[in-house]
C-alpha positions in Angstrom: 228.4 60.5 141.4 229.7 60.4 137.8 232.2 57.7 138.8 229.5 55.5 140.5 227.2 55.8 137.4 230.0 54.5 135.1 230.8 51.6 137.5 227.2 50.7 137.7 227.0 50.8 133.7 230.1 48.5 133.6 228.6 46.0 136.1 225.4 45.9 134.2 227.3 45.4 130.9 229.3 42.6 132.5 226.2 40.9 133.8 224.5 41.1 130.4 227.5 39.4 128.7 226.6 36.0 130.1 226.5 33.5 127.3 222.8 32.2 126.8 222.7 28.5 125.8 221.0 28.2 122.5 221.0 24.6 121.5 219.3 21.7 123.3 222.8 20.3 124.1 224.0 23.6 125.6 220.8 24.0 127.7 221.2 20.4 128.9 224.8 20.8 129.9 224.0 24.2 131.6 220.9 22.8 133.3 222.8 19.8 134.8 225.7 22.1 135.9 223.1 24.5 137.6 221.5 21.6 139.4 225.0 20.5 140.6 225.5 24.0 142.0 222.1 24.0 143.7 220.7 26.8 141.4 217.3 24.9 141.2 215.3 27.6 139.3 217.9 28.1 136.6 218.3 24.3 136.3 214.5 23.8 135.8 214.3 26.5 133.3 217.2 25.2 131.2 216.3 21.5 131.4 212.6 22.2 130.5 213.9 24.1 127.4 216.4 21.3 126.6 213.8 18.6 126.7 212.0 20.5 123.9 215.0 20.0 121.6 217.0 17.1 120.2 218.7 15.1 123.0 219.8 11.6 123.1 217.5 9.1 124.8 220.0 8.9 127.8 220.2 12.7 128.0 216.3 12.9 127.9 216.3 10.4 130.8 218.9 12.3 132.9 217.2 15.7 132.0 213.9 14.5 133.2 215.1 13.0 136.5 217.2 16.2 137.1 214.2 18.4 136.3 212.1 16.6 138.8 214.9 16.9 141.3 215.2 20.6 140.6 211.4 21.1 141.1 211.4 19.1 144.4 214.4 21.0 145.8 212.7 24.3 144.7 209.6 23.0 146.8 207.5 22.8 143.6 206.1 19.4 144.5 203.3 19.5 142.0 205.7 19.7 139.0 208.2 17.3 140.7 205.6 14.5 140.7 
């Protein structure tokens, strides 16, 4: 019992150590990467945040298209349009 509690605590600690993208550039890169992996929910969240920050015009264009694609693949057709 004690051993499983320690293991659970270590797993939770490891899961919480994932680096959270903070800048628009980091969010953009992570959002595009998540879309490439098919993680549509994470991609939409990150790209929506990235578009609120400072991206180049080309990055804004790619982020907008990828965000719409993520919504579409996540069956959120209203936001995809």
